[in-house]
SEFIVO-991324 format. One record per atom (N, C-alpha, C): chain; atom name; x, y, z. Coordinates in pm, 1 decimal. Layout:
% SEFIVO-991324
> A	CA	X	Y	Z
...
% end
This chain:
% SEFIVO-991324
> A	N	8074.6	9304.7	10147.2
> A	CA	8215.7	9336.4	10163.1
> A	C	8246.1	9469.0	10094.2
> A	N	8346.0	9472.5	10007.0
> A	CA	8384.9	9594.3	9936.6
> A	C	8333.1	9591.3	9793.6
> A	N	8341.6	9706.9	9727.7
> A	CA	8305.2	9718.6	9586.8
> A	C	8421.6	9781.8	9511.3
> A	N	8450.1	9729.6	9393.6
> A	CA	8543.5	9792.8	9300.6
> A	C	8459.7	9848.6	9186.9
> A	N	8485.9	9973.6	9152.9
> A	CA	8409.7	10041.6	9048.7
> A	C	8507.7	10090.4	8942.8
> A	N	8488.4	10044.2	8819.0
> A	CA	8572.4	10089.0	8707.9
> A	C	8490.3	10181.7	8620.6
> A	N	8533.7	10305.7	8610.6
> A	CA	8464.9	10403.9	8527.8
> A	C	8527.1	10403.9	8388.7
> A	N	8452.1	10352.6	8292.8
> A	CA	8491.5	10349.5	8152.5
> A	C	8624.8	10277.8	8126.6
> A	N	8638.9	10154.6	8174.3
> A	CA	8763.8	10082.1	8147.7
> A	C	8780.0	10058.5	7997.8
> A	N	8905.8	10053.9	7954.1
> A	CA	8934.7	10047.1	7810.4
> A	C	9006.1	9919.5	7766.5
> A	N	9080.0	9856.5	7855.5
> A	CA	9168.3	9746.6	7815.5
> A	C	9114.9	9614.4	7870.9
> A	N	9070.3	9524.7	7781.5
> A	CA	9006.9	9400.2	7827.7
> A	C	9090.4	9316.3	7924.8
> A	N	9221.8	9296.2	7901.6
> A	CA	9296.5	9213.6	7997.0
> A	C	9300.9	9273.6	8138.2
> A	N	9302.0	9406.2	8149.2
> A	CA	9298.2	9466.6	8282.6
> A	C	9168.1	9429.6	8353.3
> A	N	9057.6	9446.0	8283.2
> A	CA	8928.7	9413.6	8344.2
> A	C	8919.2	9264.7	8373.2
> A	N	8971.2	9180.5	8285.5
> A	CA	8973.3	9036.4	8310.9
> A	C	9051.9	9002.8	8436.7
> A	N	9166.8	9065.9	8454.0
> A	CA	9246.3	9043.8	8575.0
> A	C	9172.1	9092.1	8699.1
> A	N	9100.4	9201.9	8686.6
> A	CA	9024.9	9255.6	8799.9
> A	C	8905.7	9165.5	8832.3
> A	N	8842.9	9107.2	8731.8
> A	CA	8736.4	9009.1	8757.1
> A	C	8792.7	8893.0	8839.2
> A	N	8908.4	8844.6	8800.0
> A	CA	8972.6	8734.0	8872.1
> A	C	9005.2	8775.4	9015.4
> A	N	9057.1	8895.8	9032.5
> A	CA	9088.3	8949.4	9165.2
> A	C	8962.3	8957.2	9251.8
> A	N	8855.0	9010.1	9196.0
> A	CA	8729.7	9022.7	9271.0
> A	C	8672.2	8886.5	9307.3
> A	N	8681.3	8790.8	9216.4
> A	CA	8632.1	8656.2	9244.5
> A	C	8708.0	8593.4	9360.8
> A	N	8837.5	8620.1	9368.4
> A	CA	8920.9	8558.9	9471.7
> A	C	8919.4	8632.6	9604.9
> A	N	8857.6	8750.2	9608.2
> A	CA	8849.8	8827.1	9733.3
> A	C	8705.9	8847.3	9779.2
> A	N	8607.6	8800.8	9701.5
> A	CA	8468.2	8815.3	9739.6
> A	C	8415.5	8956.5	9726.5
> A	N	8472.1	9031.7	9634.8
> A	CA	8436.8	9172.4	9615.5
> A	C	8351.8	9186.4	9489.8
> A	N	8251.2	9272.0	9493.9
> A	CA	8171.1	9294.5	9373.7
> A	C	8241.0	9395.0	9283.1
> A	N	8223.1	9375.5	9154.3
> A	CA	8282.6	9462.2	9053.6
> A	C	8171.1	9532.9	8977.6
> A	N	8184.5	9663.6	8963.4
> A	CA	8087.0	9745.3	8890.9
> A	C	8158.5	9813.0	8774.8
> A	N	8105.2	9792.7	8655.0
> A	CA	8162.2	9850.1	8532.9
> A	C	8068.5	9958.4	8482.0
> A	N	8121.6	10078.8	8467.7
> A	CA	8041.3	10191.1	8420.4
> A	C	8073.3	10216.7	8273.6
> A	N	7970.6	10214.1	8191.9
> A	CA	7981.9	10233.1	8047.1
> A	C	8010.3	10377.6	8011.4
> A	N	8067.7	10398.5	7891.6
> A	CA	8098.5	10297.6	7790.3
> A	C	8225.7	10220.8	7825.0
> A	N	8226.2	10094.1	7784.4
> A	CA	8343.9	10010.1	7799.8
> A	C	8422.4	10015.4	7669.3
> A	N	8552.0	9998.7	7677.1
> A	CA	8635.5	9999.2	7557.7
> A	C	8642.3	9863.6	7490.8
> A	N	8551.3	9772.9	7524.2
> A	CA	8552.2	9636.5	7473.4
> A	C	8414.5	9576.4	7497.5
> A	N	8390.7	9462.4	7435.2
> A	CA	8267.8	9386.5	7459.9
> A	C	8296.0	9286.1	7571.3
> A	N	8195.3	9256.7	7651.1
> A	CA	8214.4	9163.6	7762.5
> A	C	8247.4	9021.8	7716.8
> A	N	8225.2	8990.3	7589.6
> A	CA	8262.0	8857.8	7540.2
> A	C	8397.2	8858.7	7468.3
> A	N	8472.6	8966.6	7482.1
> A	CA	8604.8	8979.3	7420.7
> A	C	8694.1	8864.2	7467.0
> A	N	8762.3	8799.1	7373.0
> A	CA	8848.6	8684.4	7404.5
> A	C	8960.7	8724.4	7500.1
> A	N	9012.5	8846.1	7485.8
> A	CA	9121.3	8890.9	7574.0
> A	C	9073.0	8906.8	7718.1
> A	N	8948.9	8949.6	7734.9
> A	CA	8888.2	8961.6	7868.0
> A	C	8872.8	8822.3	7929.2
> A	N	8817.9	8730.2	7852.6
> A	CA	8797.4	8593.0	7901.5
> A	C	8929.7	8525.9	7935.9
> A	N	9030.1	8545.3	7851.0
> A	CA	9160.1	8481.4	7873.7
> A	C	9222.8	8533.2	8003.8
> A	N	9217.3	8664.0	8026.9
> A	CA	9276.7	8720.6	8147.9
> A	C	9198.5	8680.7	8272.5
> A	N	9066.7	8668.2	8260.7
> A	CA	8983.7	8630.9	8374.4
> A	C	8976.4	8482.1	8396.4
> A	N	9034.5	8406.1	8303.4
> A	CA	9029.8	8260.0	8304.7
> A	C	8886.5	8214.2	8327.5
> A	N	8866.1	8123.0	8418.2
> A	CA	8730.6	8073.2	8441.0
> A	C	8669.8	8133.6	8568.2
> A	N	8716.7	8251.2	8607.1
> A	CA	8670.5	8311.5	8731.2
> A	C	8543.0	8393.8	8715.5
> A	N	8498.1	8418.2	8593.7
> A	CA	8379.0	8500.8	8572.4
> A	C	8258.6	8443.5	8645.4
> A	N	8247.7	8312.6	8650.1
> A	CA	8133.3	8249.8	8717.4
> A	C	8136.7	8271.3	8868.6
> A	N	8253.0	8303.0	8925.3
> A	CA	8266.0	8325.1	9068.5
> A	C	8260.0	8472.9	9106.7
> A	N	8259.1	8559.8	9008.9
> A	CA	8262.0	8703.8	9035.5
> A	C	8123.2	8764.6	9021.7
> A	N	8094.5	8857.8	9109.3
> A	CA	7971.4	8936.1	9100.2
> A	C	8005.6	9061.4	9020.2
> A	N	7960.0	9066.1	8894.8
> A	CA	7990.6	9178.5	8806.5
> A	C	7859.9	9242.7	8762.4
> A	N	7850.0	9372.1	8780.4
> A	CA	7731.9	9447.4	8736.8
> A	C	7777.1	9557.2	8641.5
> A	N	7698.8	9578.9	8537.7
> A	CA	7726.9	9686.1	8442.3
> A	C	7624.8	9797.4	8462.2
> A	N	7671.9	9921.0	8446.0
> A	CA	7586.6	10038.2	8467.0
> A	C	7604.9	10135.0	8350.0
> A	N	7496.3	10196.3	8310.2
> A	CA	7500.5	10288.2	8196.8
> A	C	7567.0	10421.0	8230.8
> A	N	7572.3	10455.9	8359.5
> A	CA	7631.2	10583.4	8400.9
> A	C	7675.1	10574.9	8547.1
> A	N	7750.3	10673.5	8589.0
> A	CA	7793.7	10682.5	8727.7
> A	C	7672.1	10696.3	8819.9
> A	N	7576.6	10776.9	8777.9
> A	CA	7454.9	10796.9	8858.3
> A	C	7376.3	10667.2	8873.0
> A	N	7368.6	10587.6	8766.7
> A	CA	7295.0	10461.3	8778.1
> A	C	7368.8	10364.8	8870.8
> A	N	7502.0	10366.8	8869.5
> A	CA	7578.2	10287.0	8965.5
> A	C	7541.9	10327.8	9108.2
> A	N	7543.4	10459.5	9135.2
> A	CA	7515.2	10507.6	9270.6
> A	C	7377.7	10464.2	9319.4
> A	N	7278.0	10476.6	9233.6
> A	CA	7142.9	10440.2	9277.3
> A	C	7126.7	10289.2	9294.0
> A	N	7201.6	10211.3	9218.7
> A	CA	7195.4	10065.2	9229.5
> A	C	7273.8	10014.9	9351.3
> A	N	7397.7	10057.0	9365.4
> A	CA	7488.9	9998.6	9463.9
> A	C	7483.4	10067.0	9600.7
> A	N	7455.2	10194.1	9603.2
> A	CA	7447.7	10270.4	9728.6
> A	C	7564.5	10239.7	9822.9
> A	N	7686.2	10271.6	9780.9
> A	CA	7801.6	10240.6	9866.3
> A	C	7798.0	10320.3	9996.8
> A	N	7845.8	10258.1	10104.6
> A	CA	7852.7	10326.1	10233.8
> A	C	7943.6	10448.5	10223.4
> A	N	8061.2	10426.2	10166.7
> A	CA	8155.0	10535.4	10138.7
> A	C	8218.7	10505.7	10003.6
> A	N	8251.8	10610.7	9931.8
> A	CA	8310.3	10595.2	9798.7
> A	C	8443.3	10669.5	9794.5
> A	N	8549.0	10593.2	9771.9
> A	CA	8683.4	10650.1	9762.6
> A	C	8726.4	10651.3	9616.8
> A	N	8759.0	10769.0	9566.7
> A	CA	8808.5	10783.2	9430.5
> A	C	8961.2	10778.4	9435.1
> A	N	9021.3	10711.1	9337.8
> A	CA	9167.0	10702.3	9330.4
> A	C	9216.5	10789.0	9217.5
> A	N	9313.8	10875.3	9250.0
> A	CA	9366.4	10967.6	9150.1
> A	C	9510.1	11003.9	9182.8
> A	N	9590.4	11014.6	9080.0
> A	CA	9727.2	11062.0	9096.8
> A	C	9732.7	11208.3	9137.2
> A	N	9619.5	11278.6	9130.3
> A	CA	9613.5	11420.1	9166.7
> A	C	9587.1	11441.8	9315.5
> A	N	9551.8	11335.8	9387.5
> A	CA	9517.2	11347.6	9529.6
> A	C	9641.8	11369.4	9614.3
> A	N	9622.1	11423.5	9732.9
> A	CA	9734.3	11441.1	9824.5
> A	C	9734.7	11335.8	9935.4
> A	N	9620.8	11274.2	9964.4
> A	CA	9610.4	11174.0	10070.8
> A	C	9644.3	11035.0	10018.3
> A	N	9726.6	10961.5	10091.0
> A	CA	9765.0	10827.3	10051.9
> A	C	9660.2	10726.9	10097.3
> A	N	9636.0	10626.9	10015.0
> A	CA	9536.9	10524.2	10046.0
> A	C	9569.2	10452.1	10177.3
> A	N	9695.9	10430.9	10207.6
> A	CA	9736.5	10354.4	10325.4
> A	C	9712.9	10430.5	10455.7
> A	N	9684.3	10559.0	10447.4
> A	CA	9656.1	10639.4	10566.1
> A	C	9507.7	10642.2	10598.9
> A	N	9428.3	10566.2	10526.5
> A	CA	9283.8	10566.6	10543.2
> A	C	9238.7	10438.1	10612.6
> A	N	9138.3	10449.6	10695.5
> A	CA	9079.5	10331.3	10760.8
> A	C	8955.7	10290.8	10682.6
> A	N	8959.7	10173.5	10621.5
> A	CA	8848.4	10124.7	10539.7
> A	C	8759.6	10032.8	10622.1
> A	N	8632.7	10030.5	10585.9
> A	CA	8537.7	9942.8	10653.4
> A	C	8451.2	9872.4	10549.9
> A	N	8390.7	9763.0	10592.2
> A	CA	8303.9	9686.7	10503.5
> A	C	8197.0	9778.3	10443.7
> A	N	8170.2	9759.4	10315.8
> A	CA	8072.6	9842.5	10246.2
> A	C	8134.4	9957.2	10168.4
> A	N	8264.6	9981.5	10188.7
> A	CA	8332.8	10086.7	10114.0
> A	C	8348.2	10047.2	9967.3
> A	N	8350.9	10147.8	9881.9
> A	CA	8369.9	10127.0	9738.3
> A	C	8490.3	10207.7	9692.5
> A	N	8558.8	10154.3	9590.2
> A	CA	8679.4	10216.6	9536.4
> A	C	8658.8	10243.5	9388.4
> A	N	8664.8	10368.8	9351.2
> A	CA	8637.7	10414.7	9214.3
> A	C	8768.7	10441.4	9141.7
> A	N	8786.0	10373.7	9028.2
> A	CA	8905.6	10388.5	8945.4
> A	C	8864.6	10436.8	8807.3
> A	N	8946.9	10520.4	8746.8
> A	CA	8918.9	10572.3	8613.0
> A	C	8976.7	10485.5	8503.7
> A	N	8954.9	10529.4	8382.3
> A	CA	9003.8	10455.3	8265.7
> A	C	9155.9	10460.5	8258.4
> A	N	9210.2	10366.0	8183.9
> A	CA	9355.4	10355.5	8173.3
> A	C	9419.3	10478.1	8109.7
> A	N	9353.3	10540.3	8014.0
> A	CA	9417.8	10650.2	7941.7
> A	C	9403.7	10785.8	8009.1
> A	N	9294.0	10810.8	8079.5
> A	CA	9273.8	10945.4	8135.9
> A	C	9240.7	10947.6	8284.5
> A	N	9220.9	10834.0	8347.1
> A	CA	9185.2	10832.6	8488.9
> A	C	9043.9	10884.0	8510.0
> A	N	9021.7	10947.0	8623.3
> A	CA	8890.3	11003.1	8655.2
> A	C	8888.3	11151.1	8620.9
> A	N	8779.3	11196.2	8559.9
> A	CA	8772.4	11338.0	8528.5
> A	C	8735.7	11419.0	8653.0
> A	N	8760.1	11548.3	8646.6
> A	CA	8744.6	11638.3	8761.6
> A	C	8604.2	11635.9	8819.3
> A	N	8502.3	11621.9	8735.0
> A	CA	8365.0	11624.1	8787.6
> A	C	8338.7	11505.8	8879.9
> A	N	8402.5	11393.3	8855.3
> A	CA	8386.2	11278.8	8944.6
> A	C	8464.8	11297.3	9073.6
> A	N	8581.1	11357.5	9064.3
> A	CA	8663.6	11376.9	9183.5
> A	C	8597.1	11469.5	9284.9
> A	N	8511.0	11561.1	9236.6
> A	CA	8443.2	11653.4	9327.8
> A	C	8295.1	11619.0	9345.7
> A	N	8254.0	11504.2	9294.5
> A	CA	8113.8	11462.5	9305.7
> A	C	8076.7	11449.9	9454.1
> A	N	7957.7	11493.3	9492.5
> A	CA	7917.6	11487.2	9633.4
> A	C	7914.8	11345.7	9693.0
> A	N	7904.4	11243.6	9610.2
> A	CA	7904.3	11106.2	9659.8
> A	C	8043.2	11054.6	9693.8
> A	N	8146.2	11123.9	9648.3
> A	CA	8283.5	11081.4	9676.4
> A	C	8321.7	11126.8	9816.9
> A	N	8353.3	11030.7	9900.4
> A	CA	8389.4	11057.1	10039.3
> A	C	8526.1	11122.6	10048.3
> A	N	8620.7	11068.7	9970.4
> A	CA	8759.4	11116.0	9978.2
> A	C	8832.4	11071.7	9852.9
> A	N	8927.9	11151.5	9810.5
> A	CA	9011.2	11117.5	9695.1
> A	C	9148.2	11076.6	9748.8
> A	N	9193.1	10959.7	9704.6
> A	CA	9317.4	10901.4	9754.6
> A	C	9413.1	10874.2	9639.9
> A	N	9539.4	10858.7	9675.2
> A	CA	9640.9	10824.0	9575.9
> A	C	9726.8	10709.2	9624.9
> A	N	9787.6	10642.0	9528.8
> A	CA	9888.0	10540.1	9557.0
> A	C	10023.1	10607.8	9536.2
> A	N	10112.2	10605.2	9634.9
> A	CA	10240.0	10674.6	9617.4
> A	C	10325.5	10610.8	9507.6
> A	N	10395.5	10696.8	9437.1
> A	CA	10488.1	10653.2	9331.5
> A	C	10608.3	10747.4	9333.3
> A	N	10711.4	10707.5	9266.1
> A	CA	10825.2	10796.1	9248.4
> A	C	10785.4	10914.3	9160.5
> A	N	10852.3	11027.7	9176.6
> A	CA	10818.3	11144.1	9093.2
> A	C	10847.9	11119.9	8945.4
> A	N	10779.6	11195.3	8862.5
> A	CA	10798.8	11193.4	8717.5
> A	C	10762.7	11060.0	8653.3
> A	N	10672.0	10987.0	8717.2
> A	CA	10618.3	10864.2	8659.5
> A	C	10472.0	10889.6	8627.4
> A	N	10423.9	10831.5	8521.1
> A	CA	10288.8	10860.9	8474.0
> A	C	10181.0	10790.8	8554.7
> A	N	10188.6	10657.4	8563.1
> A	CA	10082.2	10585.9	8633.0
> A	C	10120.9	10439.7	8653.1
> A	N	10041.6	10372.5	8736.1
> A	CA	10052.0	10228.1	8752.9
> A	C	9947.4	10161.5	8664.5
> A	N	9964.3	10035.6	8639.3
> A	CA	9864.6	9957.8	8567.6
> A	C	9735.3	9954.7	8649.1
> A	N	9620.9	9961.4	8581.5
> A	CA	9491.5	9965.8	8649.8
> A	C	9469.5	9843.2	8737.7
> A	N	9493.0	9723.9	8685.7
> A	CA	9471.4	9602.9	8764.8
> A	C	9563.0	9600.1	8887.3
> A	N	9686.2	9646.2	8872.8
> A	CA	9777.4	9651.8	8987.1
> A	C	9728.1	9752.7	9090.7
> A	N	9679.0	9865.6	9044.7
> A	CA	9628.3	9968.2	9136.4
> A	C	9509.5	9916.6	9216.6
> A	N	9418.9	9848.6	9148.2
> A	CA	9303.4	9791.0	9217.9
> A	C	9351.5	9690.6	9322.6
> A	N	9446.0	9605.2	9286.6
> A	CA	9496.5	9504.1	9379.6
> A	C	9560.5	9568.3	9502.3
> A	N	9638.1	9672.8	9482.3
> A	CA	9705.7	9739.9	9593.9
> A	C	9603.7	9790.8	9695.3
> A	N	9505.1	9864.2	9647.7
> A	CA	9405.5	9924.9	9736.8
> A	C	9314.0	9818.6	9796.9
> A	N	9269.8	9725.8	9715.4
> A	CA	9177.5	9624.0	9763.2
> A	C	9240.6	9536.7	9871.2
> A	N	9364.2	9496.3	9852.1
> A	CA	9426.8	9411.9	9952.9
> A	C	9455.1	9487.7	10081.7
> A	N	9479.2	9616.7	10074.1
> A	CA	9492.7	9694.7	10198.0
> A	C	9359.6	9699.8	10271.4
> A	N	9251.2	9724.1	10200.6
> A	CA	9119.0	9726.7	10264.2
> A	C	9085.6	9590.4	10323.9
> A	N	9112.1	9485.1	10248.3
> A	CA	9083.1	9350.1	10296.1
> A	C	9170.4	9315.4	10417.0
> A	N	9297.2	9356.2	10413.9
> A	CA	9386.8	9334.1	10527.9
> A	C	9330.7	9401.4	10652.6
> A	N	9282.6	9524.3	10635.9
> A	CA	9227.3	9597.0	10749.8
> A	C	9103.6	9528.1	10807.7
> A	N	9033.3	9451.2	10724.6
> A	CA	8914.6	9379.9	10774.1
> A	C	8951.9	9239.7	10824.5
> A	N	9082.2	9214.8	10838.7
> A	CA	9127.3	9084.9	10890.0
> A	C	9115.5	8973.8	10786.7
> A	N	9117.3	9012.9	10657.4
> A	CA	9101.5	8916.9	10547.6
> A	C	8976.6	8832.8	10569.3
> A	N	8866.4	8900.1	10598.4
> A	CA	8738.6	8834.6	10626.2
> A	C	8704.4	8734.9	10518.3
> A	N	8671.1	8612.7	10558.1
> A	CA	8629.9	8508.4	10465.8
> A	C	8743.1	8427.8	10404.7
> A	N	8867.4	8469.9	10425.3
> A	CA	8981.1	8399.6	10363.6
> A	C	9014.9	8272.4	10439.9
> A	N	9075.8	8180.4	10367.7
> A	CA	9123.9	8056.4	10430.3
> A	C	9274.9	8052.8	10424.4
% end
């Protein structure tokens, strides 16, 4: 199906919520180190509830190691700096969505990396800083899943 990729996530409850989201949508989650928390953090477990056993979560030491392991069909980076809206894109099975850390997002070298197919944004009102990471992942992931006819859902 799809892949969610978190580059250097910092806040355990966000990642816990994303684990729960991935478990409930059948999407694999890839965490690129360094992480701002330990995977056994109580806040991570509490936010993910008991969904960790249902989620496919892989950890990677670097962006390059993620690429060689996962080999996404297409990789979409999400950034507030992009001009293209996520909803204007046609997603297909095998696509991956790359999100940056809560405090700084994705750095410029990742946005122009040759493996990135396209950089997309989630529309917001002007003069607003950002959306919550877990909410951003949910917005994009559910649009991709909707486009695939909610494959596997009951």
